[in-house]
N, C-alpha and C positions, 0 to 999 in steps of 0.2 A: 590407716594413718600413713602418712608419707614420711615419717621419721622412724626408722627402724634401728635396732641395736644389732650390730654385727661385730662380734668378738670384742665387745667393750667400747666400740665407737658408735655414736649416733649419726646416722647418715640420712639426709633429706633427699627424697626422690620426687620428681614432678609426677603428679597424679593424672596428667593428661598424656604425656609422651612416654613416661616411665624410663626415659633415656638420660635426661639431665639429672645429675646428682651433684650435691655439694660435698666438699671434703668432710670426712668424719670428725666429729667433735667428741670430747670426753664426757659431756653431760647433755641431757636432753635440752636444758635451757640454753646452753651454748649453741646447739643446733638450731633452735628457734631464733636466736639472735642472728646467726649466720644467714638464715633465710631472709630475714628483714633487711640485713645489710646488703644482700645480693639483689634485692628488689623483687623477691618472690611475693606473691599474694596468697593469703589464706582465707578460706571461707567455710563456715559450717553448713553442710547440706545434709539433710535427713539425719541429724545427730552425729555426723562424722566430719572431721576436719579434712579439707581438700587443699592441697598446696600446688601452686602453678608457677612454673619457672617464667622468666621474662619473655622467652621466645614464644611459649604457648599462650601467654596472655593476649597475644595478637590474633589468635585463632578465633574463628567464628563460633566454635563449640566451647570456648572457655566459659566457665561459670561466672565471669565478672562482667 
């Protein structure tokens, strides 16, 4: 999953480049909302959610 809890903050990380992260949020649902607001895309693949930042959505290997 690309939203992890670090010291009480939920941080979204791109599942393709693993470099792009959003600012930490105080709840999981706030982190999900932040991903949507930032234009990230999410897709379930093999039973797991994958989140892709705006930059990586343009790549040929993006799952979208």
